N, C-alpha and C positions, 0 to 999 in steps of 0.2 A: 505492499499500501504507502505511497505518491505523500514523503511527509508537505504539510499545505505550512507555504513558507503563513511568517504573519502580515498582520496586516497592520495600518498606523492605531496605537491605542493598544492591541496585542501584548504582551510578552509571554514569558516560558524561563523556565529554573536550567543553562544553564550548564552546574557546575557536574560533578561525577552523571552516569548516567548511566556506568556500567552495567552497558549493550555494543561496548568498540566493534565486539567481533560483527555484529549482525548489523550496523551502523555504523559506519566509519565516517562519513561525509553525511553531514547536517548542514539543507538551504535555509537560512531560517528567515535571510528576506534579501529581497532582492527589485533594483529600484534603477531610473534612469543612469543616476550617479555613483550607488552606494551596491553593492551583492556583500553580505555576514556572511561566515559559515562555519559552524562547530566543525572542526576533525582530528577523529578519534584514531590516537597512531600506537597501536599493542609491540613490542618490545622489537626493535633494530627492521621496524617497513620505515626502507627510504623508498621518500620519492624522489625521481631523475630530476638535475636539471630547469628550467625553467623559469621560464620569468612571464609577471605578467606589464601591458601597458601603460594601468596607472599606480599611482602611490597604496601602497599596501604597508598593513598591522598585522600585527601576530601576536598574541599574548599567549603567554601556558597559561591555562585553566588549569589542568595537574600533570605532575611527570616532568620529564629527561625531555627537549629534545636536540640536538646540536643540528646548529643550521650552518652551511656551508652555500659564502660568498664569492667574487671575483677576488674578495681584496682579504679575505678575512674567515674563520671559524671558531662560531660563540654555543655554551651549550642555556643555554632557554631553561631556566628553573619554574617548576611552579611561583606565579608572579611576577614574571619579566614579559617584559614587553621591547615586541622588538621592532622597527621603524629599517620598509622599503624602500627607496627613492623609485620611481617608474621605471621598467626596464632592466633591473636589476635581474638576474639572473642570480636563481637561488637554487640551492638543496635542502633537503629533508633527512631528517635515519633518528627515527627514537632508541633513545637511551630504554627508557625507558616505558610501561602501557601513560601513554601520554592521552593527553587532549588539549588541545588551541582553540583558540577562536582566531578566527583572522578573515577584514576588515579589505574592502578589494575599492578606490576608488576608480570607479569605472570610467576609460577616456578613450575610445576609436575600440578595436576586436578587442576581444576576449584575450584568453589565454594562451600561452605559444608554448609549447612544449623544443626545445633543440632535440637536433634527428640522429 
C-alpha cells in the first residue's frame, strides 16, 4: 500500500519506526519547491555516489552513517545535521541501523546517479 504524502497542516511521528526492513524510504511530502523523506538504512547498507540538483540537508534521526563527498568523509551520529550544496556528489554507508530525514530543495530535474 502506497504511503500517503502529508498535506498542509498534517503531522507525522518520524522517530524510530522499527520497520526499516519493510519501508526503507518513506516520502513524507513533496511540492514544487521541496521534498522531505525519511530514509531507513540497515547496518552496512551502501547508497552509491549520486547528486541532487538542489541543496539538501541530511539529519541523522538515529544510528551512524558515513557520508562521502568529493572533499571529505564524515560520520553523522544521532542528532547530527549535514548540509550539501546543489549538485554536490555524495555516497552513504550505514555504520549501524540508521534513520535519516532528508530535505531536498527542488530545482530543475530531480535526482542524478553517476554511471
